[in-house]
C-alpha positions as CSV (number, residue, x, y, z in Angstrom):
1,X,20.7,-14.5,50.4
2,X,17.1,-14.6,48.5
3,X,16.1,-17.3,46.0
4,X,14.3,-16.7,42.8
5,X,11.1,-18.2,44.7
6,X,11.5,-15.7,47.2
7,X,11.4,-12.5,45.5
8,X,7.9,-11.0,44.6
9,X,6.9,-10.6,41.1
10,X,4.7,-8.0,39.7
11,X,1.6,-8.5,37.4
12,X,3.7,-9.2,33.9
13,X,6.2,-11.5,36.3
14,X,3.3,-13.4,37.4
15,X,2.1,-13.9,33.8
16,X,5.5,-14.5,32.5
17,X,5.4,-17.4,35.7
18,X,2.0,-18.8,34.7
19,X,2.7,-19.0,30.9
20,X,6.2,-20.7,31.6
21,X,4.7,-23.3,34.0
22,X,1.4,-23.6,31.3
23,X,3.4,-23.8,28.0
24,X,1.4,-26.6,26.8
25,X,-1.5,-25.1,27.6
26,X,-0.8,-21.5,26.1
27,X,-0.2,-23.3,22.7
28,X,-2.8,-25.1,22.5
29,X,-5.0,-22.2,23.2
30,X,-2.8,-20.0,20.5
31,X,-3.6,-22.7,18.1
32,X,-7.0,-22.6,19.2
33,X,-7.3,-19.1,18.5
34,X,-5.9,-19.2,15.0
35,X,-7.8,-21.8,13.9
36,X,-11.3,-19.8,14.2
37,X,-9.7,-16.9,13.8
38,X,-8.6,-18.2,10.3
39,X,-11.8,-19.6,9.8
40,X,-13.5,-15.8,9.2
41,X,-10.6,-14.9,7.3
42,X,-11.9,-15.4,3.9
43,X,-15.2,-13.0,4.7
44,X,-12.8,-10.2,5.8
45,X,-12.2,-9.6,1.9
46,X,-15.9,-9.0,1.3
47,X,-16.2,-6.8,4.4
48,X,-13.6,-4.5,3.1
49,X,-13.8,-2.5,-0.1
50,X,-11.5,-1.3,-2.7
51,X,-8.3,-3.0,-2.6
52,X,-9.0,-4.6,1.0
53,X,-8.3,-1.6,3.3
54,X,-10.6,1.3,2.4
55,X,-13.5,2.6,4.4
56,X,-16.1,3.7,1.6
57,X,-17.7,6.9,3.5
58,X,-15.0,7.5,5.4
59,X,-13.4,11.2,5.6
60,X,-10.6,10.2,4.1
61,X,-11.9,8.1,1.3
62,X,-14.1,11.6,0.6
63,X,-10.6,13.9,0.6
64,X,-8.7,11.4,-1.9
65,X,-11.6,11.7,-4.6
66,X,-11.8,15.8,-4.1
67,X,-7.9,16.0,-4.3
68,X,-8.4,13.6,-7.6
69,X,-11.1,15.8,-9.0
70,X,-9.6,19.5,-8.1
71,X,-6.1,18.6,-8.7
72,X,-6.3,16.0,-11.9
73,X,-5.2,13.4,-10.3
74,X,-2.0,14.5,-8.7
75,X,-3.2,12.5,-5.3
76,X,-1.7,9.4,-3.2
77,X,-1.5,7.9,-6.7
78,X,0.8,10.4,-8.8
79,X,3.8,10.0,-10.5
80,X,6.6,11.4,-10.2
81,X,9.6,11.2,-12.2
82,X,12.9,13.0,-11.4
83,X,15.9,13.7,-14.2
84,X,19.1,14.6,-13.5
85,X,21.8,15.3,-16.1
86,X,25.3,16.8,-16.3
87,X,24.5,17.6,-20.2
88,X,21.5,19.0,-21.8
89,X,18.8,17.8,-19.8
90,X,15.5,19.3,-22.5
91,X,16.0,16.1,-24.5
92,X,15.8,13.7,-21.5
93,X,13.2,15.4,-20.0
94,X,11.3,15.0,-23.3
95,X,11.8,11.6,-24.2
96,X,10.7,11.0,-20.5
97,X,7.2,13.0,-20.9
98,X,6.7,11.1,-24.4
99,X,7.5,7.8,-22.7
100,X,4.7,8.5,-20.0
101,X,2.8,10.2,-22.0
102,X,2.4,7.1,-24.4
103,X,1.5,4.8,-21.2
104,X,-1.7,3.7,-21.2
105,X,-1.5,3.7,-17.3
106,X,-1.0,7.3,-16.9
107,X,-4.1,10.0,-17.5
108,X,-1.9,13.0,-18.0
109,X,1.5,14.4,-18.0
110,X,2.5,17.9,-16.3
111,X,5.2,19.9,-17.3
112,X,8.3,19.7,-15.7
113,X,9.7,21.7,-12.8
114,X,13.5,22.4,-13.6
115,X,16.1,23.2,-10.6
116,X,17.7,26.8,-10.8
117,X,21.1,25.5,-12.1
118,X,19.2,23.8,-15.0
119,X,20.2,20.1,-14.3
120,X,17.3,18.1,-12.8
121,X,13.9,18.4,-13.6
122,X,10.9,16.8,-11.6
123,X,8.1,15.4,-13.8
124,X,4.6,14.5,-12.6
125,X,2.3,12.5,-14.0
126,X,-1.4,11.1,-12.9
127,X,-2.0,7.5,-12.6
128,X,-5.2,6.2,-14.2
129,X,-7.1,3.7,-12.3
130,X,-6.5,0.4,-13.3
131,X,-9.7,-2.4,-14.0
132,X,-6.6,-4.9,-14.1
133,X,-5.8,-4.8,-10.2
134,X,-9.0,-5.6,-9.0
135,X,-9.5,-8.7,-7.4
136,X,-11.4,-11.3,-9.8
137,X,-11.1,-14.1,-7.0
138,X,-10.1,-14.7,-3.9
139,X,-6.1,-14.7,-3.8
140,X,-6.0,-14.0,-7.5
141,X,-5.3,-11.2,-9.9
142,X,-6.1,-10.9,-13.8
143,X,-3.2,-12.6,-15.7
144,X,-1.2,-10.2,-17.6
145,X,-2.4,-11.8,-20.9
146,X,-5.8,-11.2,-20.2
147,X,-5.8,-7.5,-18.8
148,X,-6.0,-5.9,-22.2
149,X,-9.6,-7.8,-22.5
150,X,-10.4,-6.6,-19.5
151,X,-9.8,-2.9,-19.5
């Protein structure tokens, strides 16, 4: 009968065996790698733009700004509110549109699209770009008490 040591292992099996036999060395190697990469982490924020995950000049950024200009802000940051009512829908829709229009974070509200049965309405609104979400310093956001002063 064959034992485990008699079985021929493939590359992954040999790698697993090596990692098992040298667990302490593998742990130290990972710890060193984490420390080295961690030393570069503060510089990553400055290398990236926007909210930290945007490549300026890329096709997707160009497309997003074209969509924002062409569709009145109805792009990936657009707001969608669905209103469903078993009774009269119009007063609720008007109240929701009024609330959206009065919010300083909303740039504009589109007319509602009402379902054929008249019980559901979809209201779209354009989100205004917010200066208050820009990073002030690494790891901190503008406190809500100071947002009005910045905007």
